[in-house]
MIPAMAR-925938 format. One record per residue (C-alpha): residue in three letters; x, y, z. Coordinates in pm, whole numbers, padded with zeros to 5 digits, always signed. Layout:
<atoms>
ALAXYZ;...
</atoms>
This chain:
<atoms>
MET+02849+01230+00582;LYS+02849+00882+00437;ILE+02806+00986+00075;HIS+02784+00638-00070;THR+02561+00509+00204;LEU+02317+00778+00100;TRP+02367+00702-00269;LEU+02288+00335-00221;SER+01952+00463-00115;ALA+01934+00664-00435;SER+01718+00422-00617;ALA+01584+00382-00268;LEU+01467+00725-00204;ALA+01369+00783-00563;LEU+01166+00470-00554;THR+01003+00506-00219;LEU+01045+00841-00051;ALA+00842+01096-00221;SER+00513+01253-00129;GLY+00365+01407+00169;ALA+00047+01230+00078;ALA+00188+00952+00288;ALA-00161+00876+00396;HIS-00447+00933+00159;ALA-00796+01013+00283;GLN-00983+00708+00400;THR-01329+00806+00301;THR-01420+00702-00049;ALA-01655+00413-00116;THR-01776+00172-00379;ALA-02120+00045-00467;PRO-02288-00153-00190;ALA-02273-00527-00180;ASP-02550-00756-00293;THR-02775-00813+00007;SER-03012-01054-00163;VAL-02839-01348+00007;PRO-02830-01368+00387;ALA-02484-01265+00506;ASN-02431-01572+00722;SER-02476-01805+00424;GLN-02242-01621+00185;GLU-01913-01798+00126;VAL-01593-01607+00059;VAL-01379-01719-00233;VAL-01009-01680-00312;THR-00846-01680-00655;ALA-00486-01745-00546;GLU-00475-02086-00717;ARG-00601-01950-01052;ARG-00954-02080-00989;SER-01221-01963-00748;THR-01219-02169-00430;ASN-01392-02142-00094;LEU-01166-01975+00163;GLN-01293-02212+00435;THR-01172-02519+00242;THR-00851-02386+00088;ALA-00509-02453+00243;ILE-00393-02095+00254;ALA-00360-01821+00516;ALA-00553-01525+00380;THR-00769-01228+00461;VAL-01039-01171+00200;LEU-01226-00842+00184;THR-01552-00846-00005;GLN-01704-00536-00156;ALA-01910-00480+00160;ASP-01602-00523+00383;ILE-01412-00258+00189;ILE-01691-00008+00251;LYS-01751-00065+00620;LYS-01382-00099+00712;GLY-01267+00200+00510;VAL-01002+00026+00300;PHE-00936+00260+00008;THR-00557+00270-00017;VAL-00291+00007+00045;ASP-00209+00167+00383;GLN-00535+00052+00540;LEU-00468-00315+00471;GLN-00242-00327+00777;PHE-00540-00232+00995;VAL-00770-00512+00875;SER-00539-00815+00833;PRO-00305-00992+01075;SER+00074-00984+01038;ILE+00098-00714+00771;THR+00269-00376+00788;VAL+00268-00104+00523;ASN+00539+00159+00553;ASN+00434+00451+00339;PHE+00705+00662+00178;GLY+00465+00851-00047;GLN+00518+00728-00401;GLY+00634+00393-00268;ASN+00491+00164-00001;ASP+00697-00118+00143;VAL+00461-00405+00225;ASP+00585-00670+00466;ILE+00387-00978+00568;ARG+00515-01172+00869;GLY+00823-00949+00851;ILE+00911-01054+00496;GLY+00873-00830+00193;LYS+01100-00541+00107;GLY+01375-00469+00356;GLU+01571-00216+00149;HIS+01426+00081-00034;ASN+01579+00081-00381;SER+01494-00026-00733;GLN+01764-00295-00743;THR+01596-00484-00460;GLY+01285-00677-00555;THR+00970-00699-00347;GLY+00870-01009-00154;VAL+00500-00916-00159;VAL+00363-00903-00514;THR+00060-00684-00591;TYR-00180-00801-00861;ARG-00444-00586-01028;ASP-00706-00785-01219;GLY-00469-01079-01256;ALA-00152-00894-01360;ALA+00150-00822-01143;THR+00198-00446-01107;PHE+00502-00221-01076;PRO+00717-00359-00792;GLY+00840-00024-00661;TYR+00686+00300-00776;PHE+00315+00389-00807;GLN+00209+00195-00498;GLU-00029+00466-00375;GLU-00280+00391-00653;PRO-00627+00434-00497;PHE-00884+00160-00455;PHE-01209+00254-00630;ASP-01487+00046-00787;ILE-01329-00260-00625;ALA-01489-00607-00628;GLY-01260-00766-00369;ILE-00913-00775-00213;GLU-00717-01080-00100;VAL-00419-01062+00137;LEU-00224-01387+00103;ARG+00020-01456+00387;GLY+00332-01664+00345;PRO+00545-01750+00040;GLN+00359-01783-00288;GLY+00616-01984-00481;THR+00389-02188-00704;PHE+00162-01946-00889;SER+00280-01589-00824;GLY+00390-01409-01136;GLN+00710-01269-00986;ASN+00738-01538-00717;ALA+00696-01414-00360;THR+00867-01470-00027;GLY+00625-01280+00198;GLY+00287-01302+00031;ALA+00069-01136-00229;LEU-00205-00874-00260;ILE-00476-00956-00513;ILE-00696-00662-00608;ASN-00990-00723-00840;THR-01197-00439-00979;GLN-01560-00460-01088;ASP-01627-00623-01426;PRO-01890-00511-01676;LYS-02218-00706-01668;ILE-02368-00816-01997;ASN-02743-00749-01993;GLY-02684-00575-01660;GLY-02853-00253-01761;TYR-02730+00100-01695;THR-02632+00050-01334;GLY-02366+00202-01116;TYR-02308+00457-00843;LEU-02192+00812-00775;LEU-02022+00910-00452;GLY-01890+01236-00316;HIS-01737+01328+00015;TYR-01604+01632+00198;GLY-01395+01636+00513;ASN-01139+01824+00713;TYR-00820+01936+00537;ASN-01058+02051+00261;ASP-01075+01692+00147;ALA-01317+01685-00147;ALA-01362+01382-00371;LEU-01595+01246-00633;GLN-01601+00898-00782;GLY-01842+00675-00964;ALA-01899+00397-01214;VAL-02157+00303-01474;ASN-02226-00026-01649;ILE-02303+00016-02021;PRO-02489-00268-02196;ILE-02400-00273-02565;SER-02543-00603-02691;ASP-02625-00953-02576;THR-02253-01037-02593;LEU-02085-00705-02517;ALA-02079-00464-02223;ALA-01854-00189-02090;ARG-01794-00021-01755;VAL-01648+00323-01692;ALA-01519+00420-01348;PHE-01344+00733-01221;ASN-01200+00882-00905;GLY-01087+01236-00830;GLU-00975+01403-00509;HIS-00824+01722-00372;ARG-00691+01748-00017;SER-00492+02017+00160;SER-00166+01912+00318;PHE-00148+01752+00661;TYR+00170+01947+00730;ASN+00274+02291+00853;ILE+00602+02357+00675;GLY+00852+02630+00749;GLY+01188+02715+00598;THR+01269+02833+00249;TRP+01098+02552+00063;THR+00876+02613-00239;GLY+00609+02400-00404;ASP+00247+02294-00368;PRO+00205+02054-00073;ASN-00155+01961-00153;VAL-00283+01635-00297;ASN-00460+01625-00634;TRP-00553+01285-00774;GLY-00735+01178-01087;SER-00797+00821-01204;ALA-01012+00655-01469;ARG-01079+00299-01581;LEU-01245+00159-01892;SER-01346-00209-01894;VAL-01495-00405-02183;LEU-01634-00760-02160;TRP-01706-00964-02474;THR-01851-01317-02477;PRO-01903-01403-02844;THR-01980-01766-02754;GLN-02040-01965-02437;GLN-01683-02093-02459;ILE-01505-01759-02503;LYS-01473-01472-02256;ILE-01253-01172-02327;LEU-01206-00897-02067;TRP-01005-00581-02136;LYS-00929-00316-01873;THR-00727+00002-01900;ASP-00643+00230-01607;TYR-00497+00579-01616;ASP-00377+00759-01303;TYR-00244+01110-01248;LEU-00140+01137-00885;GLN+00001+01469-00772;ASN+00110+01401-00418;GLY+00235+01747-00327;GLY+00572+01637-00204;TYR+00762+01417+00031;PHE+00764+01561+00383;GLY+00923+01433+00701;ASP+01100+01564+01009;ALA+01451+01490+01123;MET+01496+01188+01347;THR+01706+01401+01577;THR+01385+01579+01683;LYS+01251+01380+01976;GLY+00888+01304+02047;THR+00600+01306+01800;SER+00476+01664+01836;THR+00684+01777+01536;LEU+00568+01510+01295;PHE+00339+01759+01119;ASN+00538+02076+01198;PHE+00889+02112+01059;ASN+01115+02305+00823;ASN+01235+02235+00471;ASN+01461+02438+00244;SER+01432+02252-00086;HIS+01182+02283-00370;THR+00938+01995-00332;PHE+00707+01810-00567;ALA+00593+01452-00630;THR+00388+01338-00927;ASP+00308+00995-01071;GLN+00150+00934-01409;PHE+00092+00586-01546;VAL-00129+00372-01764;ARG-00197-00001-01733;THR-00384-00219-01979;ILE-00476-00583-01918;LEU-00626-00831-02160;LYS-00765-01154-02013;ALA-00896-01421-02249;ASP-01059-01751-02146;TYR-01151-02038-02374;VAL-01338-02336-02226;ALA-01304-02647-02440;SER-01583-02901-02481;ASN-01416-03125-02221;GLY-01427-02843-01962;ILE-01056-02754-01974;THR-00993-02378-01957;PHE-00718-02211-02158;ARG-00640-01868-02015;SER-00414-01584-02119;VAL-00347-01271-01910;SER-00143-01005-02091;SER-00050-00667-01946;TYR+00138-00356-02045;GLN+00219-00080-01796;GLN+00405+00243-01845;GLY+00463+00523-01598;ARG+00670+00824-01505;THR+00750+00934-01154;ALA+00901+01273-01079;TRP+00999+01392-00736;LYS+01218+01640-00555;GLY+01250+01663-00179;ASP+01452+01770+00119;ILE+01573+01437+00254;ASP+01711+01542+00591;GLY+01384+01698+00710;SER+01528+02032+00823;GLY+01554+02387+00698;PHE+01712+02573+00988;VAL+02023+02560+01203;SER+02043+02671+01565;GLY+01897+03011+01638;GLY+01638+02984+01364;VAL+01878+03101+01091;PRO+01817+02946+00747;SER+02074+02679+00669;ALA+02207+02852+00354;GLY+02126+02562+00124;VAL+02338+02287+00275;ASP+02058+02034+00321;GLU+02062+01699+00150;PHE+01814+01660-00135;ILE+01707+01431-00417;ALA+01564+01540-00751;GLU+01464+01257-00979;ALA+01257+01152-01274;VAL+01231+00784-01361;ASN+01037+00617-01639;GLU+00923+00259-01586;ARG+00779+00014-01837;LEU+00653-00334-01755;TYR+00489-00597-01969;SER+00395-00951-01877;GLU+00224-01259-02010;GLU+00077-01552-01817;PHE-00077-01858-01976;ASN-00277-02119-01781;ILE-00433-02454-01861;ILE-00689-02538-01593;SER-00873-02865-01546;PRO-01253-02865-01500;ASP-01392-02812-01150;ASN-01559-03105-00972;LYS-01474-03364-01238;GLY-01358-03662-01038;PRO-01088-03693-00771;PHE-00806-03546-00981;SER-00761-03179-01077;TRP-00465-02983-01202;ILE-00333-02658-01339;ALA-00026-02579-01552;GLY+00110-02245-01655;ALA+00394-02026-01779;TYR+00488-01667-01702;TYR+00713-01399-01853;GLN+00782-01044-01736;ASN+01009-00763-01849;ASN+01053-00451-01636;ARG+01269-00156-01739;TYR+01372+00151-01540;LEU+01499+00444-01748;PHE+01694+00720-01571;PRO+01711+01018-01813;PRO+02028+01232-01821;ASN+02043+01512-01563;ARG+01713+01406-01408;PHE+01833+01193-01117;VAL+02045+01391-00870;ILE+02129+01328-00506;GLY+02365+01517-00282;LEU+02443+01854-00130;PRO+02397+02199-00283;SER+02664+02469-00253;PRO+02903+02522-00086;TYR+02978+02149-00098;GLY+02894+02078-00461;LEU+02900+01701-00418;ASN+02587+01621-00614;GLU+02581+01266-00749;ASN+02407+01188-01077;LEU+02270+00868-01225;GLU+02163+00803-01584;GLY+02103+00488-01785;VAL+01880+00181-01793;ASN+01806-00100-01550;ASN+01642-00389-01734;THR+01508-00703-01563;HIS+01349-01012-01709;SER+01182-01304-01534;SER+01021-01623-01658;ALA+00873-01934-01502;ILE+00678-02251-01561;PHE+00457-02400-01289;GLY+00197-02661-01213;GLN-00012-02806-00932;VAL-00209-03126-00893;THR-00479-03211-00640;TYR-00593-03564-00561;LYS-00888-03647-00337;LEU-00818-03938-00105;PRO-01062-04149+00099;HIS-01217-04026+00426;GLY-01204-03657+00330;PHE-00829-03633+00279;GLU-00674-03444-00010;LEU-00315-03421-00134;GLN-00187-03117-00322;ALA+00156-03076-00477;GLY+00282-02782-00681;VAL+00618-02686-00827;ARG+00759-02382-01002;TYR+01082-02336-01192;SER+01180-01969-01209;SER+01461-01805-01400;TRP+01547-01437-01415;TYR+01835-01219-01510;THR+01935-00858-01503;ALA+02097-00758-01830;ASN+02140-00451-02046;ASN+02234-00244-01743;PRO+02437+00039-01901;VAL+02444+00316-01642;ARG+02666+00609-01555;TYR+02738+00739-01204;TYR+02924+01068-01174;VAL+02987+01372-00957;PRO+02962+01669-01196;SER+03197+01890-00995;LEU+03456+01610-00975;VAL+03444+01460-01325;ALA+03786+01612-01398;PHE+03922+01416-01104;GLY+03790+01082-01229;TYR+03455+01062-01049;ASP+03281+00944-01365;PHE+03203+00572-01364;ARG+03036+00348-01622;GLN+02874+00020-01526;SER+02738-00263-01739;GLN+02673-00582-01547;TYR+02483-00902-01597;TYR+02310-01101-01324;THR+02135-01433-01371;GLY+01967-01674-01133;HIS+01713-01952-01113;ASN+01541-02163-00849;VAL+01278-02425-00781;THR+00999-02349-00535;GLY+00666-02509-00460;LYS+00415-02640-00211;VAL+00305-02978-00074;SER-00014-02985+00134;LEU-00217-03254+00308;ASN-00575-03140+00368;TRP-00854-03304+00564;THR-01222-03215+00539;LEU-01328-03362+00871;ASP-01695-03276+00813;SER-01901-03004+00648;ASN-01787-02751+00909;ASN-01423-02839+00978;PHE-01120-02825+00749;LEU-00760-02893+00857;TYR-00437-02861+00661;ALA-00061-02893+00692;PHE+00181-02783+00423;VAL+00537-02692+00336;ALA+00575-02404+00090;SER+00870-02208-00043;GLY+00925-01881-00223;ALA+01215-01681-00361;LYS+01306-01322-00441;PRO+01573-01244-00702;GLY+01912-01099-00628;GLY+02046-00794-00806;LEU+02330-00559-00891;ASN+02525-00325-00668;THR+02628+00023-00779;THR+02983+00129-00858;LEU+03165+00275-00558;TYR+03256+00642-00558;PHE+03519+00722-00302;GLY+03822+00583-00123;ALA+04055+00305-00231;LEU+03770+00118-00402;ALA+03650+00410-00616;GLY+03542+00277-00953;VAL+03505-00080-00829;THR+03168-00250-00876;PRO+03090-00498-00594;ALA+02959-00842-00678;PRO+02581-00887-00714;PHE+02382-00984-00408;LYS+02208-01322-00400;GLN+01842-01417-00406;GLU+01640-01462-00086;TYR+01471-01793-00014;VAL+01196-01875+00237;THR+01064-02213+00349;ASP+00733-02204+00536;TYR+00600-02487+00754;GLU+00235-02428+00834;ILE-00069-02592+00994;GLY-00423-02462+01010;TRP-00784-02523+01108;LYS-01091-02356+00959;THR-01436-02410+01104;ARG-01795-02289+01094;LEU-01976-02245+01425;PHE-02328-02163+01546;ASP-02510-02282+01235;ASN-02267-02103+01003;HIS-02306-01769+01180;VAL-01937-01769+01277;LYS-01639-01857+01056;LEU-01305-01911+01225;GLN-00955-01953+01080;LEU-00656-02054+01295;GLY-00300-02120+01184;ALA+00061-02149+01295;PHE+00375-02102+01087;TYR+00752-02143+01107;ASN+00973-01978+00843;ASP+01335-02038+00754;PHE+01454-01721+00583;ARG+01785-01749+00397;HIS+02006-01479+00242;PHE+01813-01176+00372;GLN+01917-00878+00157;VAL+02050-00580+00352;ILE+02265-00271+00285;ILE+02572-00265+00509;PRO+02914-00091+00511;ILE+03195-00257+00320;PRO+03440-00427+00557;ASN+03753-00214+00607;GLN+03590+00079+00419;PRO+03276+00167+00614;THR+03216+00499+00435;GLU+03108+00289+00135;SER+02815+00047+00140;THR+02681-00238-00069;GLU+02380-00465-00057;GLN+02473-00808+00073;ASN+02307-01118+00218;ILE+02292-01216+00585;PRO+02504-01535+00584;LYS+02314-01719+00856;LEU+01956-01839+00875;THR+01685-01603+01001;THR+01382-01759+01170;LEU+01028-01625+01201;TYR+00740-01809+01364;GLY+00399-01734+01505;VAL+00026-01794+01516;GLU-00263-01618+01345;ALA-00637-01619+01401;SER-00931-01449+01237;ALA-01309-01474+01267;GLN-01620-01333+01102;ALA-01960-01337+01271;THR-02308-01249+01149;PHE-02619-01269+01369;GLY-02907-01101+01194;ASP-02839-00730+01176;PHE-02521-00755+01383;SER-02189-00839+01220;ALA-01831-00835+01347;SER-01485-00953+01250;THR-01147-00979+01416;GLY-00794-01088+01342;LEU-00470-01123+01536;GLY-00113-01223+01472;LEU+00156-01318+01722;GLN+00508-01372+01593;HIS+00873-01381+01689;SER+01172-01319+01464;SER+01546-01362+01505;ILE+01804-01248+01251;GLY+02092-01483+01180;THR+02441-01396+01297;PHE+02612-01113+01108;TYR+02875-00853+01195;SER+02863-00490+01089;GLU+02922-00131+01185;ASP+02621+00098+01200;PRO+02693+00330+00902;ARG+02513+00622+01070;GLY+02756+00634+01361;VAL+03131+00645+01408;THR+03298+00397+01174;SER+03653+00278+01127;ALA+03877+00112+00870;ALA+03938-00184+01101;PRO+03827-00528+00979;CYS+03456-00604+01021;ASP+03370-00901+00804;LEU+03000-00979+00755;ALA+03045-01344+00850;THR+03338-01343+01091;GLY+03377-00999+01247;PRO+03573-00986+01473;VAL+03373-00816+01748;SER+03509-00478+01853;ALA+03380-00152+01995;LEU+03234-00064+01654;CYS+03205-00402+01481;LYS+02916-00575+01654;ASN+02723-00899+01616;TYR+02363-00805+01537;GLY+02244-01163+01519;GLY+01935-01227+01729;ASN+01785-00886+01660;SER+01432-00868+01523;GLN+01350-00875+01157;THR+01274-00527+01023;TYR+00908-00422+01009;ALA+00802-00736+01198;PRO+00582-00635+01495;ASP+00533-00905+01755;PHE+00158-00842+01784;THR-00108-00721+01543;PHE-00480-00706+01619;ASN-00789-00569+01449;ALA-01162-00578+01521;SER-01475-00425+01373;ALA-01847-00436+01447;GLN-02164-00287+01308;TYR-02539-00308+01362;ASN-02830-00229+01129;PHE-03113-00042+01299;ARG-03417-00078+01073;LEU-03634+00232+01090;ALA-03987+00308+00984;GLY-04032+00348+00611;GLY-03751+00107+00527;ASP-03461+00333+00627;VAL-03157+00172+00790;LEU-02919+00337+01036;THR-02584+00157+01065;PRO-02326+00263+01324;SER-01989+00086+01299;VAL-01659+00093+01482;ASN-01312-00033+01386;TYR-00996-00076+01591;ALA-00644-00181+01497;HIS-00326-00223+01697;ILE+00022-00277+01553;SER+00288-00322+01818;GLU+00627-00157+01814;GLN+00874-00255+01540;TRP+01225-00181+01418;ALA+01309-00003+01093;THR+01666-00138+01061;LEU+01856-00442+01181;TYR+02080-00219+01395;GLU+01796-00141+01639;ASN+01939+00201+01720;ALA+01660+00394+01890;ALA+01869+00712+01906;ALA+01900+00708+01527;GLY+01524+00669+01486;ASP+01502+00295+01420;TYR+01232+00236+01681;LEU+00873+00270+01561;ALA+00623+00292+01845;ALA+00295+00101+01847;ARG+00001+00224+01638;ASN-00353+00233+01777;ILE-00608+00338+01521;TRP-00979+00377+01589;GLY-01240+00451+01328;ALA-01614+00507+01348;SER-01902+00585+01114;VAL-02278+00618+01106;ALA-02449+00540+00775;TRP-02807+00630+00693;THR-02955+00432+00404;ARG-03267+00576+00251;GLY-03370+00396-00064;SER-03078+00414-00307;VAL-02895+00691-00118;VAL-02642+00628+00160;THR-02522+00920+00371;THR-02231+00852+00604;LEU-02062+01047+00881;TYR-01709+00906+00918;ALA-01397+00950+01127;TYR-01060+00784+01070;ASN-00789+00779+01338;LEU-01059+00897+01574;PHE-00828+00978+01866;ASP-00563+01139+01641;ASP-00280+00896+01715;HIS+00040+01056+01586;TYR+00274+00778+01484;VAL+00579+00731+01263;ALA+00460+00539+00957;ALA+00805+00485+00802;VAL+01170+00574+00845;ALA+01404+00677+00565;SER+01726+00777+00735;PRO+01762+01046+00851;ILE+01394+01145+00853;ARG+01061+01015+00985;LEU+00734+01010+00795;ALA+00403+01046+00972;GLY+00093+00832+00945;ALA-00235+00999+00862;PRO-00380+01220+01139;ARG-00747+01230+01233;GLN-00980+01276+00935;PHE-01355+01320+00945;GLY-01636+01429+00719;VAL-01950+01325+00536;SER-02006+01120+00222;VAL-02314+01071+00006;MET-02355+00781-00236;LYS-02629+00732-00491;VAL-02676+00385-00640;PHE-02866+00347-00965;
</atoms>
C-alpha cells in the first residue's frame, strides 16, 4: 500500500469524503415567484459586478436561476446545479463537493488545495472545502458564473463562482411567507417554511427553517456500526433596518446541523454499477457537520449617488467523520476481513472571517461608471489532538495521526471602469491585485506505533504569493435586442504547503510548496431577444490557457511517497456554450448545452496505484519507460466533452381558477475522467449521466400540491471517485409535497 499517497489525501478525504448523503432529496421548495408581471417581459439580473445588471446586456457567461426556476427545476442542493447549467460538474463526496466549471475548479481533494469555484452566500465567500452540502431553502436566486472571476471574487477564482442569495425581509411587507412539507420514498420526510415579520416602518425580520429525515439509499453488510440515515436541521434569521433613505443594513445568521449518516462507497475493483448501493463495510461510520454563519451588509448612498458598501462575515464550523475508505468488509468466501480495512476518523474545526468594502458609482449617470473595492479573508483549520487518524487497524498498526493548525490569509484590492462609446459600443477594464500567504502552520504528523523509531515529525512552514488578474471587455449593443461582447479575463488560485514525508530515504523531509494556478480566458458572445421578447438566447465561445495545474503525483525516484506539484506545461481548454429561455403564454421552456475539449500539458509520472519503481521519472523530463509515462494530451479531470439540459412546462387553467402544471426536465453529462492517469481499470472512468425528472403541480388558491419524481428512470451512476472507492449519485426519488403560501 502506498501509505503516503493515501495520507496526502488525508486532508483530502477528511475534507471531502464523508457522508452517504451524497445526494440529498430533491423535493423541497420555496415560495412561488411573483406572477404579477408577464413572464416574457421579466428581465433576469446578475450581481457578479457588485451591482444589479441585466443578464442580456452583461459581458459574462452565466446561468441565472430565479425563484420560480429553482422550484420547477428542483434545484435544492449544489448537486442539481450540474443538471441545469452548461459546463459544470459537481462531484459529491458527502461533506464536500468538488465543483468544476469548464473542467477548472478543484482537482485534488484536500484542505491544502484551494478551490477554483468560489461559493458566495448573501455576498460572503463561504467555507472553501467542508460544509458544501448546505441545503437551498428560502432562496431568492442562484447565479452560476462560468470562467475566471479575477476582478471581483473575494477569493479570486479560476473556474467560476456560485452566487446564492436568500430571501430578504420586506419592510411593510406584512406577515407573509410559506410552509411546505413533503414525503417520499426512502421515508423522506421534510418540513420547511419562512415568515416575514414587520416590526416598524424602518425595521423587518424574516425567519426561515428547514428540517429533513431520510432513510439511507444503501444496503450495507459487513461488521460496520452506525446510523446511515440523514437528519438535517437548518434555521436562518434575517433583519433589515433602513433608518434613513440613505442607509440600509441587512443582517443574516444561519445555523446548520447536518447529520449525514456516513460516507458510503463500494470498491472500484467491483465491476459494473449493480453494487453501487449494495456493499460491505467493517468500520464504524458517522458524518456530522455543525456550523454557524453571520453576515452583516451595510449600504450608505451619499447625496451624489455614490454607494459605500461593507460586507462582513464570520463563519465557524465543526465537521466530524469516520468511514471505511476502501469500500469493503469481506474477503473471498464471505469471511469478515478481521479489521484490516483502511479507515479515516477525523474531527476538524474551521473558522473563517472576511471583510469586503466597495465604493460604487451611481447607475445611469453619464457615460462613465466605476467600482473600487478591497477584500480580506482569514481561514483557519484546527486539527485537535487524537481526532484525525488515517491508516490500518491491527494487525498492521500503521495509523497516521495529524494535529495542529493550518492558517491562511488572503487580501486584495480591485477596481473596474466602464465607458460608453459612440454607436452602442462600451469599453470595460478591471484589475485586481491579490496577495495571500499561509503562515502559522505548526502541525505534527506521527505514527503512534512507530514514534520510538522516529516517525514523529513537526512542520512549520510559510508560503506567500501574489498576482495581478483582471478583465478587458469590448461590448456592443447593436440594437435593443442584440448584445455582443469580446473579452480577455484572468483568474488565479493560490498555491500551498505539502506535508512532511513519512517513509523511505526522504522521511522527515518537507517538500517545497506547490505554486498557484493561473487561467487566461479569451471569450466572445452574443445575446439576443427573439419573437417579441418571448425567447432569450445566449451564445458564447471560450479558449482557456491553464498554467500550473495542481496535481498529486509520486516523487521522482521514490514513488511510494507523493507530493502536490504543478504540471509544468500549458493545459488548454476550449469550447462553445449556448442557452435559451422561452415563454409563450402558459408554455415555458429552457435549454443549455456545452461542448468543450481539453488537453493536459506534457508531464511524466508513474500511476501511484499500480506497480512503481525507484527509477528516475522526473515531472518535466521523464524519461519515458515502461512505468514512467507521458500523460500529456489526456483530458482535464472532471471535464466532460458534452453537457446538455432542457426543461418544459405548461399551465392548464381549470374551472374555478385552479391551475394544473405538468413539467419535465432532462440533463445529460457525458463521460469524464476522475484522474489525469485515465486508468479505467482503477476506476478513473466515469460513465455518462442521464437524469430525467417530472412533476405535476396542482395550484388551488394559495395551496400547491405536487407529485414529483427525480431520476425518473433510476440511472445508477458514479457521482465521484475517491481512490479506491466509488460514490453513487442519487437513485430514483418520488413523492408528494404540499405548500401553503400566506
